C-alpha positions as CSV (number, residue, x, y, z in Angstrom):
1,X,0.0,0.0,0.0
2,X,1.3,3.5,-1.0
3,X,2.3,5.9,1.7
4,X,-0.1,8.9,2.2
5,X,1.8,12.2,2.1
6,X,0.0,15.1,3.7
7,X,0.0,18.2,1.4
8,X,-1.8,20.7,3.7
9,X,0.2,23.9,3.3
10,X,-1.2,25.5,6.4
11,X,-1.3,23.9,9.8
12,X,-4.8,22.3,10.4
13,X,-5.1,24.1,13.8
14,X,-4.5,27.5,12.1
15,X,-7.1,26.6,9.4
16,X,-9.7,25.7,12.0
17,X,-9.0,28.9,13.9
18,X,-9.5,30.9,10.7
19,X,-12.6,29.0,9.9
20,X,-14.1,29.9,13.3
21,X,-13.3,33.5,12.8
22,X,-15.1,33.4,9.4
23,X,-18.1,31.7,11.0
24,X,-18.3,34.3,13.8
25,X,-18.0,37.1,11.3
26,X,-20.8,35.5,9.2
27,X,-23.1,35.4,12.2
28,X,-22.4,39.0,13.1
29,X,-23.0,40.2,9.5
30,X,-26.1,38.1,9.2
31,X,-27.5,39.3,12.5
32,X,-26.9,42.9,11.5
33,X,-28.5,42.8,8.1
34,X,-31.3,40.5,9.4
35,X,-32.0,42.8,12.3
36,X,-32.1,45.9,10.1
37,X,-34.4,44.4,7.6
38,X,-36.5,42.9,10.4
39,X,-37.2,46.4,11.7
40,X,-38.1,47.7,8.3
41,X,-40.0,44.7,6.8
42,X,-40.9,42.4,9.6
43,X,-39.6,39.4,11.4
44,X,-39.9,36.9,8.6
45,X,-38.0,39.1,6.1
46,X,-35.3,39.6,8.7
47,X,-34.9,35.9,9.3
48,X,-34.7,35.1,5.6
49,X,-32.1,37.9,5.1
50,X,-30.0,36.6,8.0
51,X,-30.1,33.1,6.5
52,X,-29.2,34.3,3.0
53,X,-26.1,36.0,4.4
54,X,-25.2,33.3,7.0
55,X,-25.6,30.0,5.3
56,X,-23.1,30.5,2.4
57,X,-20.4,31.9,4.7
58,X,-20.9,29.2,7.3
59,X,-20.7,26.5,4.6
60,X,-17.5,28.1,3.4
61,X,-16.0,28.1,6.9
62,X,-17.0,24.5,7.5
63,X,-15.5,23.5,4.2
64,X,-12.2,25.3,5.0
65,X,-12.1,23.6,8.5
66,X,-12.6,20.1,6.9
67,X,-10.3,20.6,3.9
68,X,-7.4,18.1,3.7
69,X,-5.0,17.4,0.8
70,X,-2.8,14.4,0.3
71,X,-0.8,12.4,-2.2
72,X,-1.1,8.6,-2.2
73,X,1.0,6.9,-4.8
74,X,0.4,9.1,-7.9
75,X,-3.1,10.0,-6.9
76,X,-3.8,13.5,-5.6
77,X,-6.9,13.9,-3.4
78,X,-8.7,16.7,-1.6
79,X,-11.4,16.4,1.0
80,X,-13.9,19.0,2.0
81,X,-17.6,18.0,1.9
82,X,-16.6,15.0,-0.2
83,X,-13.4,13.7,-1.7
84,X,-12.0,14.5,-5.1
85,X,-9.1,12.6,-6.6
86,X,-7.0,13.1,-9.7
87,X,-4.4,10.6,-11.0
88,X,-1.3,12.8,-11.7
89,X,0.0,10.3,-14.2
90,X,-3.1,10.5,-16.4
91,X,-4.3,14.1,-15.7
92,X,-5.1,15.9,-18.9
93,X,-4.2,19.4,-17.6
94,X,-1.3,20.7,-15.5
95,X,-1.1,24.5,-14.9
96,X,0.5,26.9,-12.5
97,X,-2.2,29.0,-10.8
98,X,-1.4,32.2,-9.0
99,X,-4.0,33.7,-6.7
100,X,-3.6,37.2,-5.1
101,X,-5.7,37.9,-2.0
102,X,-5.0,40.9,0.3
103,X,-1.3,41.0,-0.7
104,X,-0.7,37.3,-0.2
105,X,0.2,35.3,-3.4
106,X,-0.5,31.6,-3.5
107,X,1.3,29.6,-6.2
108,X,-0.5,26.4,-6.9
109,X,-0.4,23.3,-9.1
110,X,-3.7,23.1,-10.9
111,X,-4.5,19.6,-12.2
112,X,-7.6,18.3,-14.0
113,X,-8.4,14.7,-14.9
114,X,-11.3,12.4,-15.0
115,X,-13.7,15.3,-14.9
116,X,-12.3,16.6,-11.6
117,X,-10.0,19.4,-10.8
118,X,-7.7,20.2,-7.8
119,X,-5.6,23.2,-7.0
120,X,-2.7,22.2,-4.8
121,X,-1.1,25.1,-3.0
122,X,2.7,24.9,-3.3
123,X,3.6,28.1,-1.6
124,X,2.1,31.3,-0.1
125,X,4.2,34.5,-0.2
126,X,3.5,37.9,1.4
127,X,6.2,40.5,1.1
128,X,9.6,38.9,1.3
129,X,8.5,35.8,3.3
130,X,5.9,33.1,3.2
131,X,5.2,29.4,3.7
132,X,6.1,26.5,1.3
133,X,5.5,22.8,1.0
134,X,8.1,20.8,2.9
135,X,11.0,18.8,1.4
136,X,9.3,15.4,1.4
137,X,6.1,16.5,-0.3
138,X,8.0,18.4,-3.0
139,X,10.3,15.5,-3.6
140,X,7.4,13.1,-3.9
141,X,5.5,15.4,-6.2
142,X,8.6,15.9,-8.4
143,X,9.0,12.1,-8.7
144,X,5.4,11.5,-9.6
145,X,5.3,14.3,-12.2
146,X,8.5,13.1,-13.8
147,X,6.9,9.6,-14.0
148,X,4.3,11.0,-16.4
149,X,7.1,10.9,-19.1
150,X,5.7,13.9,-21.0
151,X,6.9,17.5,-21.4
152,X,4.5,19.2,-18.9
153,X,5.3,16.6,-16.2
154,X,9.0,17.0,-16.7
155,X,8.8,20.8,-16.6
156,X,6.9,20.9,-13.4
157,X,9.2,18.2,-11.9
158,X,12.3,20.2,-12.7
159,X,10.7,23.3,-11.2
160,X,10.1,21.5,-7.9
161,X,13.6,20.1,-7.9
162,X,15.0,23.6,-8.4
163,X,12.8,24.8,-5.6
164,X,14.3,22.1,-3.3
165,X,17.8,23.0,-4.3
166,X,17.1,26.7,-3.5
167,X,15.8,25.7,-0.1
168,X,18.8,23.4,0.5
169,X,21.1,26.3,-0.3
170,X,19.3,28.5,2.2
171,X,18.3,31.1,-0.4
172,X,15.9,33.8,0.5
173,X,12.3,33.4,-0.5
174,X,12.7,36.0,-3.3
175,X,15.5,33.9,-4.9
176,X,13.4,30.7,-5.0
177,X,11.7,29.6,-8.2
178,X,8.2,29.5,-6.9
179,X,8.4,33.0,-5.6
180,X,9.9,34.3,-8.8
181,X,7.1,32.6,-10.9
182,X,4.5,34.0,-8.6
183,X,5.9,37.5,-9.1
184,X,5.6,37.1,-12.8
185,X,1.8,37.2,-12.6
186,X,0.3,40.7,-13.2
187,X,-1.3,42.4,-10.2
188,X,-5.0,43.2,-10.0
189,X,-6.3,39.8,-10.8
190,X,-7.7,37.4,-8.2
191,X,-6.6,34.2,-10.0
192,X,-4.6,33.6,-13.2
193,X,-2.8,30.7,-14.9
194,X,0.7,31.3,-16.0
195,X,1.5,30.7,-19.7
196,X,3.0,27.2,-20.1
197,X,5.6,28.4,-22.6
198,X,6.7,31.1,-20.1
199,X,7.0,28.5,-17.4
200,X,9.1,26.2,-19.7
201,X,11.4,29.1,-20.6
202,X,11.8,30.1,-17.0
203,X,12.6,26.5,-15.9
204,X,15.2,26.2,-18.7
205,X,17.1,29.1,-17.2
206,X,17.3,27.6,-13.7
207,X,20.6,26.2,-12.4
208,X,20.1,22.4,-12.4
209,X,23.5,21.6,-10.9
């Protein structure tokens, strides 16, 4: 049986704490809007309004608290309300997705296969620092992607190996490949996929020694 490698970039306790904060905020906002509309249009309208605001945000908080990501063999899985899995060896799509939220940039590996899609966060950067996947997860991911035997898999595998080398050398975050790729994405957009050709050119310039 294949070893299960956890790929949760953030500590589960921190995620649960953040989810509780979102849930509390959702209840406060829902109560405020529901109370205001209740005064103007009656109790029923207030309750409906409160539910409209609260339910989606509470579901989001619950989903975040439950979310877990792992690699087992060459199958990447994510669990929230249910479990989605994508075989990295047969995935039809591999992309680098950069999201920008409140000054924090997340660099993720976006994979699609079998009608399912998963965005795996590889690193989160804010300013000159951040948080990255550990050595073992990156090494396993690099091996699995190289095992695809095609050009996209090899490019992403080499990228992760270069990231590992940068970490081993103790380079600052700004000198690491994932940070540099994340910085290539234009500002002002919540999420964007980097051009595959641009990624290939960037990887070809990296020191592979």
